[in-house]
DONUKOL-660942 format. One line per field, with one value per atom (N, C-alpha, C): z, y negated, x negated; atom name; residue number from 1; residue in one letter. Coordinates in pm, 1 decimal, padded with zeros to 6 digits. Layout:
<recs>
pz: c(Z, ...)
py: c(Y, ...)
px: c(X, ...)
atom: c(CA, ...)
nr: c(NUM, ...)
rest: c(A, ...)
</recs>
This chain:
<recs>
pz: c(09713.3, 09844.7, 09827.1, 09879.5, 09871.6, 10011.3, 10018.1, 10148.4, 10217.7, 10137.7, 10196.6, 10269.5, 10237.8, 10300.6, 10438.8, 10534.6, 10668.7, 10743.8, 10737.3, 10816.5, 10732.2, 10752.8, 10676.3, 10755.2, 10707.0, 10782.1, 10800.8, 10707.5, 10719.8, 10841.3, 10857.4, 10972.4, 11103.2, 11100.7, 11222.6, 11258.2, 11157.3, 11182.6, 11235.7, 11179.3, 11223.8, 11371.6, 11408.9, 11547.0, 11638.9, 11596.2, 11679.4, 11695.6, 11586.9, 11596.7, 11696.8, 11686.4, 11777.0, 11920.7, 11941.6, 12076.6, 12131.4, 12045.7, 12088.3, 12128.1, 12043.9, 12076.7, 12202.0, 12218.2, 12334.6, 12463.2, 12465.9, 12585.4, 12609.9, 12500.8, 12512.2, 12572.5, 12524.0, 12573.9, 12721.5, 12763.4, 12903.8, 12992.3, 12948.3, 13027.1, 13033.3, 12921.7, 12921.3, 13021.9, 13019.3, 13112.0, 13256.3, 13280.9, 13417.5, 13466.5, 13381.7, 13422.5, 13445.8, 13363.2, 13381.1, 13512.0, 13542.0, 13666.5, 13788.3, 13782.6, 13893.0, 13910.8, 13798.7, 13804.9, 13865.8, 13825.3, 13876.7, 14027.6, 14072.0, 14215.0, 14296.4, 14247.5, 14325.3, 14321.0, 14219.2, 14206.7, 14231.3, 14298.4, 14326.7, 14433.7, 14418.6, 14518.8, 14654.1, 14757.9, 14893.3, 14944.4)
py: c(-11460.8, -11397.3, -11247.4, -11202.2, -11060.2, -10999.7, -10868.2, -10801.5, -10815.0, -10833.2, -10847.4, -10981.3, -11078.2, -11210.6, -11205.6, -11145.1, -11127.7, -11260.0, -11337.0, -11460.8, -11578.3, -11618.2, -11729.5, -11858.7, -11950.7, -12074.7, -12160.8, -12152.1, -12233.2, -12189.0, -12058.1, -12007.4, -12043.6, -12038.6, -12071.4, -12218.6, -12306.2, -12448.7, -12472.3, -12400.5, -12415.3, -12375.6, -12268.7, -12223.8, -12329.7, -12394.8, -12498.0, -12617.3, -12654.2, -12765.5, -12730.2, -12604.8, -12560.4, -12562.4, -12514.6, -12511.2, -12653.2, -12745.1, -12883.1, -12947.8, -12930.4, -12988.0, -12924.2, -12793.1, -12720.7, -12776.8, -12792.4, -12845.8, -12990.4, -13069.1, -13208.5, -13217.0, -13131.3, -13128.9, -13092.4, -12996.5, -12955.4, -13072.6, -13149.0, -13263.1, -13370.9, -13394.7, -13494.1, -13454.4, -13327.7, -13279.3, -13292.3, -13257.7, -13266.0, -13410.5, -13503.8, -13645.1, -13698.3, -13659.3, -13705.2, -13651.5, -13524.4, -13464.8, -13532.6, -13558.9, -13626.6, -13767.7, -13837.9, -13972.6, -13970.4, -13871.5, -13861.4, -13834.2, -13749.1, -13715.3, -13833.8, -13902.2, -14012.5, -14137.3, -14150.6, -14270.2, -14239.3, -14126.7, -14093.1, -14187.9, -14231.1, -14320.2, -14251.9, -14322.6, -14265.4, -14245.3)
px: c(-11231.4, -11248.3, -11275.5, -11384.8, -11419.7, -11419.5, -11411.1, -11409.7, -11545.1, -11651.8, -11784.9, -11801.2, -11714.2, -11725.0, -11659.0, -11729.5, -11672.0, -11666.4, -11775.2, -11784.3, -11737.1, -11613.2, -11556.2, -11576.9, -11659.0, -11687.0, -11562.6, -11467.2, -11345.5, -11263.9, -11248.4, -11173.1, -11242.2, -11375.8, -11450.7, -11431.0, -11434.8, -11414.6, -11273.5, -11176.3, -11037.9, -11025.3, -11096.3, -11092.4, -11152.3, -11262.3, -11325.3, -11232.2, -11161.4, -11064.3, -10955.1, -10905.0, -10798.1, -10847.2, -10970.6, -11027.4, -11042.8, -11089.8, -11106.9, -10974.6, -10873.3, -10742.3, -10683.7, -10707.7, -10655.6, -10715.8, -10849.2, -10915.5, -10873.8, -10863.6, -10821.1, -10681.1, -10591.3, -10453.7, -10446.7, -10529.6, -10530.7, -10572.5, -10673.3, -10717.7, -10610.1, -10541.0, -10432.8, -10325.2, -10284.2, -10180.8, -10228.0, -10354.9, -10408.1, -10408.1, -10453.6, -10456.8, -10315.9, -10221.0, -10082.6, -10026.2, -10053.9, -10004.0, -10066.7, -10197.1, -10265.7, -10208.9, -10187.4, -10131.0, -09991.6, -09910.5, -09774.0, -09775.0, -09866.5, -09872.7, -09921.5, -10025.8, -10084.5, -09997.4, -09912.2, -09828.6, -09680.8, -09655.4, -09517.1, -09462.2, -09337.4, -09276.4, -09269.6, -09305.0, -09304.9, -09162.4)
atom: c(N, CA, C, N, CA, C, N, CA, C, N, CA, C, N, CA, C, N, CA, C, N, CA, C, N, CA, C, N, CA, C, N, CA, C, N, CA, C, N, CA, C, N, CA, C, N, CA, C, N, CA, C, N, CA, C, N, CA, C, N, CA, C, N, CA, C, N, CA, C, N, CA, C, N, CA, C, N, CA, C, N, CA, C, N, CA, C, N, CA, C, N, CA, C, N, CA, C, N, CA, C, N, CA, C, N, CA, C, N, CA, C, N, CA, C, N, CA, C, N, CA, C, N, CA, C, N, CA, C, N, CA, C, N, CA, C, N, CA, C, N, CA, C, N, CA, C)
nr: c(1, 1, 1, 2, 2, 2, 3, 3, 3, 4, 4, 4, 5, 5, 5, 6, 6, 6, 7, 7, 7, 8, 8, 8, 9, 9, 9, 10, 10, 10, 11, 11, 11, 12, 12, 12, 13, 13, 13, 14, 14, 14, 15, 15, 15, 16, 16, 16, 17, 17, 17, 18, 18, 18, 19, 19, 19, 20, 20, 20, 21, 21, 21, 22, 22, 22, 23, 23, 23, 24, 24, 24, 25, 25, 25, 26, 26, 26, 27, 27, 27, 28, 28, 28, 29, 29, 29, 30, 30, 30, 31, 31, 31, 32, 32, 32, 33, 33, 33, 34, 34, 34, 35, 35, 35, 36, 36, 36, 37, 37, 37, 38, 38, 38, 39, 39, 39, 40, 40, 40, 41, 41, 41, 42, 42, 42)
rest: c(M, M, M, T, T, T, K, K, K, D, D, D, D, D, D, R, R, R, K, K, K, D, D, D, P, P, P, H, H, H, N, N, N, E, E, E, R, R, R, Q, Q, Q, M, M, M, W, W, W, W, W, W, W, W, W, L, L, L, G, G, G, Y, Y, Y, F, F, F, L, L, L, F, F, F, G, G, G, I, I, I, H, H, H, I, I, I, V, V, V, A, A, A, F, F, F, V, V, V, M, M, M, I, I, I, Y, Y, Y, A, A, A, V, V, V, T, T, T, H, H, H, A, A, A, P, P, P, K, K, K)
</recs>
């Protein structure tokens, strides 16, 4: 690893994985909340 190696593809890939899991998690939480609200006992 040298200081000239500014753009590290590994770190960029890691960021994309994190972003993907983050968005996926948000959708899971949203669907669970919607399901809980629509199927709440009257």
